[in-house]
Backbone as XML, in Angstrom:
<?xml version="1.0"?>
<chain id="A" units="angstrom">
  <residue number="1" name="MET">
    <atom name="N" x="113.071" y="109.169" z="103.174"/>
    <atom name="CA" x="113.014" y="110.423" z="102.450"/>
    <atom name="C" x="112.058" y="111.372" z="103.182"/>
  </residue>
  <residue number="2" name="LYS">
    <atom name="N" x="112.470" y="112.617" z="103.308"/>
    <atom name="CA" x="111.638" y="113.602" z="103.991"/>
    <atom name="C" x="110.434" y="113.972" z="103.129"/>
  </residue>
  <residue number="3" name="GLU">
    <atom name="N" x="109.322" y="114.318" z="103.805"/>
    <atom name="CA" x="108.151" y="114.796" z="103.075"/>
    <atom name="C" x="108.309" y="116.278" z="102.783"/>
  </residue>
  <residue number="4" name="LEU">
    <atom name="N" x="107.642" y="116.716" z="101.743"/>
    <atom name="CA" x="107.703" y="118.111" z="101.339"/>
    <atom name="C" x="106.516" y="118.891" z="101.889"/>
  </residue>
  <residue number="5" name="THR">
    <atom name="N" x="106.731" y="120.171" z="102.168"/>
    <atom name="CA" x="105.615" y="121.050" z="102.503"/>
    <atom name="C" x="104.843" y="121.324" z="101.212"/>
  </residue>
  <residue number="6" name="LYS">
    <atom name="N" x="103.668" y="121.916" z="101.320"/>
    <atom name="CA" x="102.885" y="122.236" z="100.119"/>
    <atom name="C" x="103.657" y="123.167" z="99.184"/>
  </residue>
  <residue number="7" name="ALA">
    <atom name="N" x="104.308" y="124.172" z="99.749"/>
    <atom name="CA" x="105.077" y="125.115" z="98.928"/>
    <atom name="C" x="106.254" y="124.408" z="98.242"/>
  </residue>
  <residue number="8" name="GLU">
    <atom name="N" x="106.947" y="123.548" z="98.978"/>
    <atom name="CA" x="108.074" y="122.804" z="98.399"/>
    <atom name="C" x="107.588" y="121.875" z="97.295"/>
  </residue>
  <residue number="9" name="GLU">
    <atom name="N" x="106.458" y="121.224" z="97.537"/>
    <atom name="CA" x="105.924" y="120.310" z="96.527"/>
    <atom name="C" x="105.506" y="121.069" z="95.268"/>
  </residue>
  <residue number="10" name="GLN">
    <atom name="N" x="104.944" y="122.252" z="95.443"/>
    <atom name="CA" x="104.553" y="123.060" z="94.290"/>
    <atom name="C" x="105.772" y="123.390" z="93.424"/>
  </residue>
  <residue number="11" name="VAL">
    <atom name="N" x="106.865" y="123.757" z="94.049"/>
    <atom name="CA" x="108.100" y="124.056" z="93.314"/>
    <atom name="C" x="108.637" y="122.784" z="92.654"/>
  </residue>
  <residue number="12" name="MET">
    <atom name="N" x="108.631" y="121.674" z="93.383"/>
    <atom name="CA" x="109.128" y="120.413" z="92.815"/>
    <atom name="C" x="108.283" y="119.978" z="91.625"/>
  </residue>
  <residue number="13" name="GLN">
    <atom name="N" x="106.964" y="120.155" z="91.700"/>
    <atom name="CA" x="106.099" y="119.783" z="90.568"/>
    <atom name="C" x="106.522" y="120.543" z="89.309"/>
  </residue>
  <residue number="14" name="LEU">
    <atom name="N" x="106.826" y="121.821" z="89.470"/>
    <atom name="CA" x="107.295" y="122.612" z="88.320"/>
    <atom name="C" x="108.645" y="122.118" z="87.815"/>
  </residue>
  <residue number="15" name="LEU">
    <atom name="N" x="109.560" y="121.825" z="88.733"/>
    <atom name="CA" x="110.881" y="121.328" z="88.318"/>
    <atom name="C" x="110.778" y="119.968" z="87.639"/>
  </residue>
  <residue number="16" name="TRP">
    <atom name="N" x="109.933" y="119.089" z="88.168"/>
    <atom name="CA" x="109.765" y="117.778" z="87.532"/>
    <atom name="C" x="109.217" y="117.944" z="86.122"/>
  </residue>
  <residue number="17" name="LYS">
    <atom name="N" x="108.313" y="118.880" z="85.964"/>
    <atom name="CA" x="107.701" y="119.100" z="84.650"/>
    <atom name="C" x="108.705" y="119.713" z="83.672"/>
  </residue>
  <residue number="18" name="GLN">
    <atom name="N" x="109.490" y="120.695" z="84.138"/>
    <atom name="CA" x="110.425" y="121.412" z="83.263"/>
    <atom name="C" x="111.804" y="120.778" z="83.190"/>
  </residue>
  <residue number="19" name="GLU">
    <atom name="N" x="112.152" y="119.955" z="84.156"/>
    <atom name="CA" x="113.444" y="119.282" z="84.271"/>
    <atom name="C" x="114.566" y="120.183" z="84.786"/>
  </residue>
  <residue number="20" name="LYS">
    <atom name="N" x="114.541" y="121.464" z="84.453"/>
    <atom name="CA" x="115.497" y="122.426" z="85.009"/>
    <atom name="C" x="114.924" y="123.820" z="84.806"/>
  </residue>
  <residue number="21" name="ALA">
    <atom name="N" x="115.284" y="124.735" z="85.727"/>
    <atom name="CA" x="114.744" y="126.094" z="85.621"/>
    <atom name="C" x="115.494" y="127.046" z="86.536"/>
  </residue>
  <residue number="22" name="PHE">
    <atom name="N" x="115.458" y="128.313" z="86.170"/>
    <atom name="CA" x="115.940" y="129.385" z="87.023"/>
    <atom name="C" x="114.785" y="129.817" z="87.924"/>
  </residue>
  <residue number="23" name="VAL">
    <atom name="N" x="115.083" y="130.441" z="89.055"/>
    <atom name="CA" x="114.034" y="130.875" z="89.986"/>
    <atom name="C" x="113.023" y="131.768" z="89.272"/>
  </residue>
  <residue number="24" name="LYS">
    <atom name="N" x="113.503" y="132.670" z="88.435"/>
    <atom name="CA" x="112.609" y="133.581" z="87.703"/>
    <atom name="C" x="111.584" y="132.793" z="86.879"/>
  </residue>
  <residue number="25" name="GLU">
    <atom name="N" x="112.026" y="131.724" z="86.221"/>
    <atom name="CA" x="111.122" y="130.901" z="85.410"/>
    <atom name="C" x="110.095" y="130.191" z="86.287"/>
  </residue>
  <residue number="26" name="LEU">
    <atom name="N" x="110.528" y="129.743" z="87.448"/>
    <atom name="CA" x="109.601" y="129.075" z="88.361"/>
    <atom name="C" x="108.514" y="130.044" z="88.826"/>
  </residue>
  <residue number="27" name="VAL">
    <atom name="N" x="108.925" y="131.254" z="89.188"/>
    <atom name="CA" x="107.956" y="132.265" z="89.632"/>
    <atom name="C" x="106.948" y="132.540" z="88.518"/>
  </residue>
  <residue number="28" name="GLU">
    <atom name="N" x="107.427" y="132.679" z="87.282"/>
    <atom name="CA" x="106.546" y="132.966" z="86.140"/>
    <atom name="C" x="105.511" y="131.866" z="85.922"/>
  </residue>
  <residue number="29" name="ARG">
    <atom name="N" x="105.863" y="130.628" z="86.213"/>
    <atom name="CA" x="104.966" y="129.499" z="85.953"/>
    <atom name="C" x="104.038" y="129.174" z="87.134"/>
  </residue>
  <residue number="30" name="MET">
    <atom name="N" x="104.201" y="129.878" z="88.226"/>
    <atom name="CA" x="103.359" y="129.628" z="89.397"/>
    <atom name="C" x="101.999" y="130.292" z="89.198"/>
  </residue>
  <residue number="31" name="PRO">
    <atom name="N" x="100.967" y="129.700" z="89.798"/>
    <atom name="CA" x="99.625" y="130.282" z="89.655"/>
    <atom name="C" x="99.511" y="131.601" z="90.428"/>
  </residue>
  <residue number="32" name="ASP">
    <atom name="N" x="98.570" y="132.420" z="89.999"/>
    <atom name="CA" x="98.295" y="133.675" z="90.715"/>
    <atom name="C" x="97.570" y="133.382" z="92.014"/>
  </residue>
  <residue number="33" name="PRO">
    <atom name="N" x="97.809" y="134.111" z="93.052"/>
    <atom name="CA" x="98.790" y="135.182" z="93.174"/>
    <atom name="C" x="100.200" y="134.595" z="93.286"/>
  </residue>
  <residue number="34" name="LYS">
    <atom name="N" x="101.085" y="135.094" z="92.462"/>
    <atom name="CA" x="102.459" y="134.578" z="92.425"/>
    <atom name="C" x="103.224" y="134.974" z="93.689"/>
  </residue>
  <residue number="35" name="PRO">
    <atom name="N" x="103.996" y="134.036" z="94.221"/>
    <atom name="CA" x="104.828" y="134.380" z="95.385"/>
    <atom name="C" x="105.980" y="135.285" z="94.955"/>
  </residue>
  <residue number="36" name="ALA">
    <atom name="N" x="106.578" y="135.947" z="95.909"/>
    <atom name="CA" x="107.729" y="136.811" z="95.627"/>
    <atom name="C" x="108.921" y="135.964" z="95.183"/>
  </residue>
  <residue number="37" name="TYR">
    <atom name="N" x="109.778" y="136.556" z="94.379"/>
    <atom name="CA" x="111.000" y="135.904" z="93.915"/>
    <atom name="C" x="111.790" y="135.359" z="95.101"/>
  </residue>
  <residue number="38" name="ASN">
    <atom name="N" x="111.955" y="136.177" z="96.150"/>
    <atom name="CA" x="112.735" y="135.755" z="97.321"/>
    <atom name="C" x="112.116" y="134.550" z="98.020"/>
  </residue>
  <residue number="39" name="THR">
    <atom name="N" x="110.797" y="134.458" z="98.010"/>
    <atom name="CA" x="110.111" y="133.316" z="98.625"/>
    <atom name="C" x="110.470" y="132.033" z="97.887"/>
  </residue>
  <residue number="40" name="VAL">
    <atom name="N" x="110.378" y="132.068" z="96.563"/>
    <atom name="CA" x="110.702" y="130.885" z="95.753"/>
    <atom name="C" x="112.182" y="130.551" z="95.895"/>
  </residue>
  <residue number="41" name="SER">
    <atom name="N" x="113.022" y="131.556" z="95.927"/>
    <atom name="CA" x="114.458" y="131.342" z="96.105"/>
    <atom name="C" x="114.745" y="130.649" z="97.439"/>
  </residue>
  <residue number="42" name="THR">
    <atom name="N" x="114.057" y="131.065" z="98.484"/>
    <atom name="CA" x="114.226" y="130.440" z="99.803"/>
    <atom name="C" x="113.772" y="128.984" z="99.771"/>
  </residue>
  <residue number="43" name="ILE">
    <atom name="N" x="112.635" y="128.729" z="99.136"/>
    <atom name="CA" x="112.119" y="127.356" z="99.029"/>
    <atom name="C" x="113.121" y="126.474" z="98.290"/>
  </residue>
  <residue number="44" name="ILE">
    <atom name="N" x="113.681" y="126.992" z="97.214"/>
    <atom name="CA" x="114.678" y="126.238" z="96.432"/>
    <atom name="C" x="115.892" y="125.893" z="97.290"/>
  </residue>
  <residue number="45" name="ARG">
    <atom name="N" x="116.363" y="126.848" z="98.080"/>
    <atom name="CA" x="117.532" y="126.582" z="98.941"/>
    <atom name="C" x="117.204" y="125.516" z="99.990"/>
  </residue>
  <residue number="46" name="ILE">
    <atom name="N" x="115.987" y="125.545" z="100.514"/>
    <atom name="CA" x="115.560" y="124.513" z="101.470"/>
    <atom name="C" x="115.537" y="123.152" z="100.779"/>
  </residue>
  <residue number="47" name="LEU">
    <atom name="N" x="115.003" y="123.115" z="99.559"/>
    <atom name="CA" x="114.960" y="121.857" z="98.800"/>
    <atom name="C" x="116.370" y="121.342" z="98.516"/>
  </residue>
  <residue number="48" name="GLU">
    <atom name="N" x="117.296" y="122.250" z="98.291"/>
    <atom name="CA" x="118.692" y="121.851" z="98.084"/>
    <atom name="C" x="119.265" y="121.232" z="99.353"/>
  </residue>
  <residue number="49" name="ARG">
    <atom name="N" x="119.017" y="121.863" z="100.489"/>
    <atom name="CA" x="119.509" y="121.320" z="101.770"/>
    <atom name="C" x="118.908" y="119.948" z="102.062"/>
  </residue>
  <residue number="50" name="LYS">
    <atom name="N" x="117.659" y="119.741" z="101.667"/>
    <atom name="CA" x="116.992" y="118.457" z="101.891"/>
    <atom name="C" x="117.451" y="117.389" z="100.897"/>
  </residue>
  <residue number="51" name="GLY">
    <atom name="N" x="118.198" y="117.782" z="99.872"/>
    <atom name="CA" x="118.703" y="116.821" z="98.900"/>
    <atom name="C" x="117.760" y="116.547" z="97.742"/>
  </residue>
  <residue number="52" name="PHE">
    <atom name="N" x="116.753" y="117.400" z="97.539"/>
    <atom name="CA" x="115.801" y="117.206" z="96.450"/>
    <atom name="C" x="116.227" y="117.909" z="95.166"/>
  </residue>
  <residue number="53" name="VAL">
    <atom name="N" x="117.056" y="118.947" z="95.300"/>
    <atom name="CA" x="117.389" y="119.806" z="94.168"/>
    <atom name="C" x="118.896" y="120.044" z="94.119"/>
  </residue>
  <residue number="54" name="GLY">
    <atom name="N" x="119.418" y="120.108" z="92.907"/>
    <atom name="CA" x="120.803" y="120.494" z="92.684"/>
    <atom name="C" x="120.822" y="121.730" z="91.793"/>
  </residue>
  <residue number="55" name="HIS">
    <atom name="N" x="121.997" y="122.275" z="91.528"/>
    <atom name="CA" x="122.056" y="123.444" z="90.652"/>
    <atom name="C" x="123.355" y="123.495" z="89.858"/>
  </residue>
  <residue number="56" name="ASN">
    <atom name="N" x="123.272" y="124.211" z="88.759"/>
    <atom name="CA" x="124.438" y="124.585" z="87.964"/>
    <atom name="C" x="124.562" y="126.092" z="88.082"/>
  </residue>
  <residue number="57" name="ALA">
    <atom name="N" x="125.763" y="126.571" z="88.401"/>
    <atom name="CA" x="125.988" y="128.009" z="88.546"/>
    <atom name="C" x="126.465" y="128.593" z="87.226"/>
  </residue>
  <residue number="58" name="TYR">
    <atom name="N" x="125.868" y="129.727" z="86.863"/>
    <atom name="CA" x="126.274" y="130.496" z="85.686"/>
    <atom name="C" x="126.528" y="131.912" z="86.180"/>
  </residue>
  <residue number="59" name="GLY">
    <atom name="N" x="127.737" y="132.178" z="86.601"/>
    <atom name="CA" x="128.028" y="133.471" z="87.216"/>
    <atom name="C" x="127.277" y="133.578" z="88.533"/>
  </residue>
  <residue number="60" name="LYS">
    <atom name="N" x="126.450" y="134.610" z="88.641"/>
    <atom name="CA" x="125.687" y="134.812" z="89.873"/>
    <atom name="C" x="124.324" y="134.122" z="89.848"/>
  </residue>
  <residue number="61" name="THR">
    <atom name="N" x="123.941" y="133.556" z="88.712"/>
    <atom name="CA" x="122.636" y="132.895" z="88.627"/>
    <atom name="C" x="122.806" y="131.384" z="88.733"/>
  </residue>
  <residue number="62" name="HIS">
    <atom name="N" x="121.738" y="130.746" z="89.146"/>
    <atom name="CA" x="121.746" y="129.295" z="89.308"/>
    <atom name="C" x="120.558" y="128.685" z="88.574"/>
  </residue>
  <residue number="63" name="GLU">
    <atom name="N" x="120.829" y="127.604" z="87.872"/>
    <atom name="CA" x="119.774" y="126.832" z="87.225"/>
    <atom name="C" x="119.582" y="125.572" z="88.062"/>
  </residue>
  <residue number="64" name="TYR">
    <atom name="N" x="118.351" y="125.340" z="88.477"/>
    <atom name="CA" x="118.053" y="124.243" z="89.398"/>
    <atom name="C" x="117.446" y="123.059" z="88.659"/>
  </residue>
  <residue number="65" name="PHE">
    <atom name="N" x="117.688" y="121.873" z="89.198"/>
    <atom name="CA" x="117.162" y="120.641" z="88.613"/>
    <atom name="C" x="116.870" y="119.647" z="89.738"/>
  </residue>
  <residue number="66" name="PRO">
    <atom name="N" x="115.891" y="118.759" z="89.526"/>
    <atom name="CA" x="115.555" y="117.779" z="90.568"/>
    <atom name="C" x="116.615" y="116.689" z="90.677"/>
  </residue>
  <residue number="67" name="LEU">
    <atom name="N" x="116.922" y="116.304" z="91.902"/>
    <atom name="CA" x="117.814" y="115.167" z="92.158"/>
    <atom name="C" x="117.008" y="113.909" z="92.455"/>
  </residue>
  <residue number="68" name="ILE">
    <atom name="N" x="115.758" y="114.095" z="92.830"/>
    <atom name="CA" x="114.837" y="112.999" z="93.138"/>
    <atom name="C" x="113.741" y="113.023" z="92.081"/>
  </residue>
  <residue number="69" name="SER">
    <atom name="N" x="113.455" y="111.881" z="91.476"/>
    <atom name="CA" x="112.406" y="111.844" z="90.453"/>
    <atom name="C" x="111.027" y="111.900" z="91.104"/>
  </residue>
  <residue number="70" name="ARG">
    <atom name="N" x="110.056" y="112.301" z="90.309"/>
    <atom name="CA" x="108.667" y="112.334" z="90.790"/>
    <atom name="C" x="108.246" y="110.936" z="91.238"/>
  </residue>
  <residue number="71" name="LYS">
    <atom name="N" x="108.652" y="109.936" z="90.487"/>
    <atom name="CA" x="108.274" y="108.559" z="90.819"/>
    <atom name="C" x="108.872" y="108.134" z="92.163"/>
  </residue>
  <residue number="72" name="GLU">
    <atom name="N" x="110.146" y="108.467" z="92.398"/>
    <atom name="CA" x="110.785" y="108.130" z="93.683"/>
    <atom name="C" x="110.061" y="108.794" z="94.848"/>
  </residue>
  <residue number="73" name="TYR">
    <atom name="N" x="109.737" y="110.085" z="94.677"/>
    <atom name="CA" x="109.060" y="110.803" z="95.762"/>
    <atom name="C" x="107.659" y="110.242" z="95.987"/>
  </residue>
  <residue number="74" name="THR">
    <atom name="N" x="106.933" y="109.987" z="94.907"/>
    <atom name="CA" x="105.579" y="109.445" z="95.026"/>
    <atom name="C" x="105.605" y="108.102" z="95.734"/>
  </residue>
  <residue number="75" name="ARG">
    <atom name="N" x="106.553" y="107.251" z="95.370"/>
    <atom name="CA" x="106.667" y="105.936" z="96.003"/>
    <atom name="C" x="106.892" y="106.082" z="97.510"/>
  </residue>
  <residue number="76" name="SER">
    <atom name="N" x="107.815" y="106.937" z="97.897"/>
    <atom name="CA" x="108.116" y="107.150" z="99.312"/>
    <atom name="C" x="106.923" y="107.761" z="100.042"/>
  </residue>
  <residue number="77" name="PHE">
    <atom name="N" x="106.298" y="108.763" z="99.428"/>
    <atom name="CA" x="105.146" y="109.426" z="100.036"/>
    <atom name="C" x="104.009" y="108.434" z="100.262"/>
  </residue>
  <residue number="78" name="MET">
    <atom name="N" x="103.721" y="107.624" z="99.245"/>
    <atom name="CA" x="102.606" y="106.672" z="99.353"/>
    <atom name="C" x="102.898" y="105.579" z="100.377"/>
  </residue>
  <residue number="79" name="LYS">
    <atom name="N" x="104.150" y="105.132" z="100.463"/>
    <atom name="CA" x="104.499" y="104.136" z="101.483"/>
    <atom name="C" x="104.281" y="104.701" z="102.877"/>
  </residue>
  <residue number="80" name="ASN">
    <atom name="N" x="104.714" y="105.945" z="103.102"/>
    <atom name="CA" x="104.499" y="106.588" z="104.403"/>
    <atom name="C" x="103.017" y="106.808" z="104.672"/>
  </residue>
  <residue number="81" name="PHE">
    <atom name="N" x="102.295" y="107.243" z="103.662"/>
    <atom name="CA" x="100.850" y="107.465" z="103.784"/>
    <atom name="C" x="100.148" y="106.164" z="104.162"/>
  </residue>
  <residue number="82" name="MET">
    <atom name="N" x="100.486" y="105.091" z="103.465"/>
    <atom name="CA" x="99.876" y="103.788" z="103.732"/>
    <atom name="C" x="100.233" y="103.305" z="105.135"/>
  </residue>
  <residue number="83" name="ARG">
    <atom name="N" x="101.468" y="103.487" z="105.543"/>
    <atom name="CA" x="101.910" y="103.067" z="106.874"/>
    <atom name="C" x="101.208" y="103.887" z="107.961"/>
  </residue>
  <residue number="84" name="ASN">
    <atom name="N" x="101.099" y="105.192" z="107.765"/>
    <atom name="CA" x="100.528" y="106.071" z="108.786"/>
    <atom name="C" x="99.009" y="105.991" z="108.899"/>
  </residue>
  <residue number="85" name="TYR">
    <atom name="N" x="98.316" y="105.737" z="107.796"/>
    <atom name="CA" x="96.856" y="105.779" z="107.817"/>
    <atom name="C" x="96.184" y="104.420" z="107.646"/>
  </residue>
  <residue number="86" name="PHE">
    <atom name="N" x="96.910" y="103.441" z="107.134"/>
    <atom name="CA" x="96.300" y="102.141" z="106.855"/>
    <atom name="C" x="97.130" y="100.982" z="107.392"/>
  </residue>
  <residue number="87" name="SER">
    <atom name="N" x="97.889" y="101.218" z="108.435"/>
    <atom name="CA" x="98.716" y="100.193" z="109.085"/>
    <atom name="C" x="99.601" y="99.447" z="108.095"/>
  </residue>
  <residue number="88" name="GLY">
    <atom name="N" x="99.996" y="100.123" z="107.031"/>
    <atom name="CA" x="100.871" y="99.506" z="106.041"/>
    <atom name="C" x="100.168" y="98.539" z="105.111"/>
  </residue>
  <residue number="89" name="SER">
    <atom name="N" x="98.839" y="98.487" z="105.169"/>
    <atom name="CA" x="98.085" y="97.523" z="104.368"/>
    <atom name="C" x="97.577" y="98.159" z="103.077"/>
  </residue>
  <residue number="90" name="PHE">
    <atom name="N" x="98.099" y="97.677" z="101.964"/>
    <atom name="CA" x="97.635" y="98.140" z="100.657"/>
    <atom name="C" x="96.166" y="97.786" z="100.480"/>
  </residue>
  <residue number="91" name="GLN">
    <atom name="N" x="95.801" y="96.590" z="100.942"/>
    <atom name="CA" x="94.414" y="96.135" z="100.816"/>
    <atom name="C" x="93.462" y="97.078" z="101.557"/>
  </residue>
  <residue number="92" name="GLU">
    <atom name="N" x="93.831" y="97.491" z="102.773"/>
    <atom name="CA" x="92.988" y="98.420" z="103.533"/>
    <atom name="C" x="92.870" y="99.760" z="102.813"/>
  </residue>
  <residue number="93" name="MET">
    <atom name="N" x="93.960" y="100.220" z="102.240"/>
    <atom name="CA" x="93.945" y="101.504" z="101.547"/>
    <atom name="C" x="93.031" y="101.452" z="100.326"/>
  </residue>
  <residue number="94" name="VAL">
    <atom name="N" x="93.183" y="100.429" z="99.508"/>
    <atom name="CA" x="92.358" y="100.301" z="98.309"/>
    <atom name="C" x="90.895" y="100.138" z="98.699"/>
  </residue>
  <residue number="95" name="SER">
    <atom name="N" x="90.642" y="99.337" z="99.720"/>
    <atom name="CA" x="89.275" y="99.135" z="100.193"/>
    <atom name="C" x="88.659" y="100.458" z="100.644"/>
  </residue>
  <residue number="96" name="PHE">
    <atom name="N" x="89.418" y="101.242" z="101.385"/>
    <atom name="CA" x="88.933" y="102.543" z="101.859"/>
    <atom name="C" x="88.533" y="103.435" z="100.684"/>
  </residue>
  <residue number="97" name="PHE">
    <atom name="N" x="89.430" y="103.580" z="99.703"/>
    <atom name="CA" x="89.138" y="104.466" z="98.580"/>
    <atom name="C" x="88.022" y="103.912" z="97.696"/>
  </residue>
  <residue number="98" name="ALA">
    <atom name="N" x="87.948" y="102.605" z="97.561"/>
    <atom name="CA" x="86.863" y="102.005" z="96.785"/>
    <atom name="C" x="85.516" y="102.318" z="97.430"/>
  </residue>
  <residue number="99" name="LYS">
    <atom name="N" x="85.448" y="102.208" z="98.751"/>
    <atom name="CA" x="84.198" y="102.509" z="99.466"/>
    <atom name="C" x="83.893" y="103.998" z="99.428"/>
  </residue>
  <residue number="100" name="GLU">
    <atom name="N" x="84.911" y="104.830" z="99.635"/>
    <atom name="CA" x="84.718" y="106.288" z="99.636"/>
    <atom name="C" x="84.208" y="106.789" z="98.293"/>
  </residue>
  <residue number="101" name="ASP">
    <atom name="N" x="84.695" y="106.207" z="97.218"/>
    <atom name="CA" x="84.312" y="106.643" z="95.877"/>
    <atom name="C" x="83.159" y="105.836" z="95.301"/>
  </residue>
  <residue number="102" name="ASN">
    <atom name="N" x="82.586" y="104.931" z="96.114"/>
    <atom name="CA" x="81.478" y="104.077" z="95.658"/>
    <atom name="C" x="81.804" y="103.400" z="94.328"/>
  </residue>
  <residue number="103" name="MET">
    <atom name="N" x="82.980" y="102.784" z="94.267"/>
    <atom name="CA" x="83.399" y="102.115" z="93.039"/>
    <atom name="C" x="82.532" y="100.893" z="92.777"/>
  </residue>
  <residue number="104" name="SER">
    <atom name="N" x="82.182" y="100.709" z="91.521"/>
    <atom name="CA" x="81.416" y="99.530" z="91.133"/>
    <atom name="C" x="82.358" y="98.335" z="91.022"/>
  </residue>
  <residue number="105" name="LEU">
    <atom name="N" x="81.780" y="97.150" z="90.993"/>
    <atom name="CA" x="82.594" y="95.939" z="90.836"/>
    <atom name="C" x="83.337" y="95.948" z="89.502"/>
  </residue>
  <residue number="106" name="SER">
    <atom name="N" x="82.687" y="96.452" z="88.465"/>
    <atom name="CA" x="83.367" y="96.492" z="87.160"/>
    <atom name="C" x="84.557" y="97.460" z="87.198"/>
  </residue>
  <residue number="107" name="ASP">
    <atom name="N" x="84.415" y="98.580" z="87.936"/>
    <atom name="CA" x="85.547" y="99.500" z="88.092"/>
    <atom name="C" x="86.688" y="98.830" z="88.850"/>
  </residue>
  <residue number="108" name="LEU">
    <atom name="N" x="86.351" y="98.076" z="89.894"/>
    <atom name="CA" x="87.376" y="97.362" z="90.661"/>
    <atom name="C" x="88.066" y="96.308" z="89.807"/>
  </residue>
  <residue number="109" name="ASP">
    <atom name="N" x="87.274" y="95.584" z="88.995"/>
    <atom name="CA" x="87.859" y="94.589" z="88.091"/>
    <atom name="C" x="88.819" y="95.256" z="87.101"/>
  </residue>
  <residue number="110" name="GLU">
    <atom name="N" x="88.404" y="96.403" z="86.572"/>
    <atom name="CA" x="89.249" y="97.130" z="85.627"/>
    <atom name="C" x="90.537" y="97.599" z="86.305"/>
  </residue>
  <residue number="111" name="LEU">
    <atom name="N" x="90.408" y="98.072" z="87.536"/>
    <atom name="CA" x="91.581" y="98.488" z="88.307"/>
    <atom name="C" x="92.537" y="97.315" z="88.501"/>
  </residue>
  <residue number="112" name="MET">
    <atom name="N" x="92.008" y="96.166" z="88.856"/>
    <atom name="CA" x="92.848" y="94.974" z="89.053"/>
    <atom name="C" x="93.560" y="94.583" z="87.761"/>
  </residue>
  <residue number="113" name="GLU">
    <atom name="N" x="92.866" y="94.669" z="86.642"/>
    <atom name="CA" x="93.489" y="94.344" z="85.357"/>
    <atom name="C" x="94.622" y="95.328" z="85.045"/>
  </residue>
  <residue number="114" name="ASP">
    <atom name="N" x="94.395" y="96.607" z="85.342"/>
    <atom name="CA" x="95.446" y="97.611" z="85.132"/>
    <atom name="C" x="96.667" y="97.306" z="85.994"/>
  </residue>
  <residue number="115" name="VAL">
    <atom name="N" x="96.438" y="96.961" z="87.254"/>
    <atom name="CA" x="97.537" y="96.651" z="88.175"/>
    <atom name="C" x="98.297" y="95.422" z="87.683"/>
  </residue>
  <residue number="116" name="LYS">
    <atom name="N" x="97.570" y="94.384" z="87.284"/>
    <atom name="CA" x="98.217" y="93.166" z="86.779"/>
    <atom name="C" x="99.068" y="93.480" z="85.548"/>
  </residue>
  <residue number="117" name="ARG">
    <atom name="N" x="98.513" y="94.285" z="84.640"/>
    <atom name="CA" x="99.233" y="94.644" z="83.417"/>
    <atom name="C" x="100.502" y="95.429" z="83.762"/>
  </residue>
  <residue number="118" name="ASP">
    <atom name="N" x="100.377" y="96.405" z="84.674"/>
    <atom name="CA" x="101.544" y="97.197" z="85.079"/>
    <atom name="C" x="102.610" y="96.329" z="85.732"/>
  </residue>
  <residue number="119" name="MET">
    <atom name="N" x="102.184" y="95.410" z="86.596"/>
    <atom name="CA" x="103.143" y="94.529" z="87.275"/>
    <atom name="C" x="103.844" y="93.628" z="86.269"/>
  </residue>
  <residue number="120" name="LYS">
    <atom name="N" x="103.096" y="93.141" z="85.296"/>
    <atom name="CA" x="103.679" y="92.285" z="84.266"/>
    <atom name="C" x="104.693" y="93.075" z="83.434"/>
  </residue>
  <residue number="121" name="ASN">
    <atom name="N" x="104.356" y="94.318" z="83.086"/>
    <atom name="CA" x="105.272" y="95.170" z="82.311"/>
    <atom name="C" x="106.534" y="95.489" z="83.096"/>
  </residue>
  <residue number="122" name="GLU">
    <atom name="N" x="106.391" y="95.779" z="84.400"/>
    <atom name="CA" x="107.559" y="96.065" z="85.235"/>
    <atom name="C" x="108.464" y="94.850" z="85.343"/>
  </residue>
  <residue number="123" name="LYS">
    <atom name="N" x="107.862" y="93.668" z="85.462"/>
    <atom name="CA" x="108.656" y="92.441" z="85.545"/>
    <atom name="C" x="109.411" y="92.224" z="84.238"/>
  </residue>
  <residue number="124" name="THR">
    <atom name="N" x="108.737" y="92.446" z="83.113"/>
    <atom name="CA" x="109.372" y="92.285" z="81.808"/>
    <atom name="C" x="110.539" y="93.257" z="81.652"/>
  </residue>
  <residue number="125" name="GLU">
    <atom name="N" x="110.340" y="94.520" z="82.080"/>
    <atom name="CA" x="111.401" y="95.523" z="81.978"/>
    <atom name="C" x="112.590" y="95.180" z="82.864"/>
  </residue>
  <residue number="126" name="SER">
    <atom name="N" x="112.328" y="94.632" z="84.055"/>
    <atom name="CA" x="113.429" y="94.306" z="84.968"/>
    <atom name="C" x="114.188" y="93.061" z="84.516"/>
  </residue>
  <residue number="127" name="ASP">
    <atom name="N" x="113.549" y="92.214" z="83.730"/>
    <atom name="CA" x="114.211" y="91.008" z="83.226"/>
    <atom name="C" x="115.155" y="91.323" z="82.063"/>
  </residue>
  <residue number="128" name="GLU">
    <atom name="N" x="114.950" y="92.478" z="81.434"/>
    <atom name="CA" x="115.755" y="92.815" z="80.244"/>
    <atom name="C" x="117.136" y="93.271" z="80.595"/>
  </residue>
</chain>
């Protein structure tokens, strides 16, 4: 999966949050200073070409919606990030951030419990 530019990601974040929107609505929800309508329209067309966004046509207007979920993109982005910066090692990545943030042992233990709980829940959901 291709990575998004900052501008593309900003538009996708809005689409993921709203589930579908017209360009005008996206522009309205962007932080100040708001980009021009044509700028957002161009970004949307690029996202469509990349396969991230689809649309429904209503006459001359188009309502856009994400084709890739936030979770799918995050998973792909993090795998690439881990591969590019931590030789694909999850352990190295977690160790780096734990040291950078001066995490305490109790915080690390809590993190491990959260991960175990999430993994157990995912396994239960996939078994159903």
